[in-house]
C-alpha positions, 0 to 999 in steps of 0.5 A: 513481453506477455505475462500472467500471474497465478496465485495459489491457495485455498485460503484465497478462494474461501476469502480467508485472505485477500489476494494483494500479491496480484495487484502488487506484482502487476504494478511492478511488472507493468512499470518494468515494461511487461504486459500483464495479460491475465490473473488467476487465483486457484486452489491447492489442487494439483490437477487444477494447477497443471491445467491452468499453467498449460492453458495460460502458457498458450497465450503468454511468455512468462508466468509468475506464481505465488503460494503453496510453497510452505512446509505443510501438507496443503503446500503442493506447488513444488511437487506439482511443478515437478510433475508438470516439468517431468522432474523430481525433487533433490536435496540442495545443501545451499538452500538448507544453509540459507534456512539455517542462517535464518534460524540462527539464534532462534528456534531449531530447524525442524524436519518440516522446515528442513524439507524446504531444502528439497527443490525440483532438479531441473530448475534455477534455484534462487535463495530466499533471503527473507524466508525459508521457501526458495524461489524456483525458475523454470525455462521450457521452449522459450517460456519462463515460469517463476514460483515464489512464496505467497507471503507478501513481504517475501514475494515483494523482496524477491520480485524487486531484488531477484525476479524482475532484474533477471527478467529484464536481463533476459527480455531487455524490455523497455521500462515505462517512464512515469510520475505520480501526482497526489492531488487534493481538492478534486473528485475523480470526475471533476479532475477528469473534466478539468484535464479533458483538453490535456488528455486529448492533446497528449502525444501518441503512446502517453497515458494518464491514469486516475487512481482514487483513494480514500479522500485523495486522488493520484494521477499517473502520467506514463509513456513507454521508453526512456527515449521519450524522456524529453517529451515526457518532461514537457507533459509534466511541466504542462500538468504541473502548471495546470494543477498548481497548488493542488499538487501535494506530492509528485511521488507515489507515497502514502500521505503518512510518509509525506507528513513525516517528511514535512515534520522532519524538514520543519523540526516539528513533533506530533501527537494525536487525539483520536475518537472515531478513528480509534488510533488509525492515524497513529497506526498509519504514522508509525507504519513509516520507518523512523516515525519515532523521530517526530511522532510522540504518541496518541490518546485514543479518547473514545469515551467522553470521560477520557476526553475530559479527564486526560485531554481536559476537554470541558464537560460543559462543551461536551454537554452543550455541543456534543462530542462531535463538534468544533469546540470539543475537537479543538480542545482535544487537539490543544489537550493532546499537544499539551499532554504529549508535549508536541509542536503539532497535534491532530484531533478527530471526532466523528460518527463513523457509522453505520449507526449513531447519526442524527438529522443534525449530525448524520453518519459520516460527520467528522470534525478535525482539528489540527494544531501547529504551535499556538494556532489551531484550525477546526473543520467539519467534513461530511463523509459517507455511510460506510464505517471503514471508508469513513475511518480511512477517509478521516485519517487521510483528511486529517493528515492532509489538513496538517500538511496544508497548515504547516505549508501555509504557515511557511509562506 
């Protein structure tokens, strides 16, 4: 079933926010067996919205829109859809009840928020359990348009719990069978070369997608239709044998979640000492619900004085080897482990850039130390020239290094 995604909002066009909704929706819909034909980002302009819908409906069966459903004057999507479908806004008490339930024991519902209870007359209203703007579902001449809020967590909740189940019921699509492998030790091109024969011998209809991330690789093997499950499992077995211990996980989840699982499984606790990553590792780890069970805290030792005064790093090592060195990062890890009273520690010190590099230690030089109980390992990595990529890359590498260290100690 052919589908299009339209994100609405001036803030997207001027670069004030990044349109992450389209990518998420496309991934979700593709996994459910829908074909994404196109994506469009347009402004808060009534005529442009109507023209875009008219144009795209010539090529697709389903349009999913996000944005423009708030209570302020620039949120015009609801009114525009009334014009497009030749209907009017009417008051819906059930929507107001939902809004008031959300605001219970919080701020009183003001007039602008109360206006969210006015919805197009000729549509199916889907209550938004995590926000005030309801989802509206229009059907005309065999075509479907679903209008959702632009707030990402609201959109995701309603896509997963309301929109996708209703679309699957209506169109009875065959979903994809897929598996994601998180692989280390390969660049994208090296992995593609290694798997050339495997790809060339895949049965018809199978696909293998390479999804590079910051210093890690994801592989997605897929085929459409549950009836091909036996064939799919055979290809999974082949891929597992080819990749062996390079496979870190067979679930599509971030490295911080993988690390949390292995810490819990081994009854280990973790603390971090971060210099060039500036607390990013701690942020990633604590983004996972339940991280308090294994993560105790972080010391952002950006200055040398914090390294020496709090982590007890030797000032002579800092002066002799520099802050970005094996000796310093090793002491940082041990200091974090002692100070935070944990079994494990991660320490990172590097030159994130864009300035500060030397011939001996160019931008992108990172030392990472990981400690498990009484053992510490320190390794040097050479990343790139771009600050954000270096911070994210160092964060992922550090967590992978600790995962591998825990696994190796169990062998």
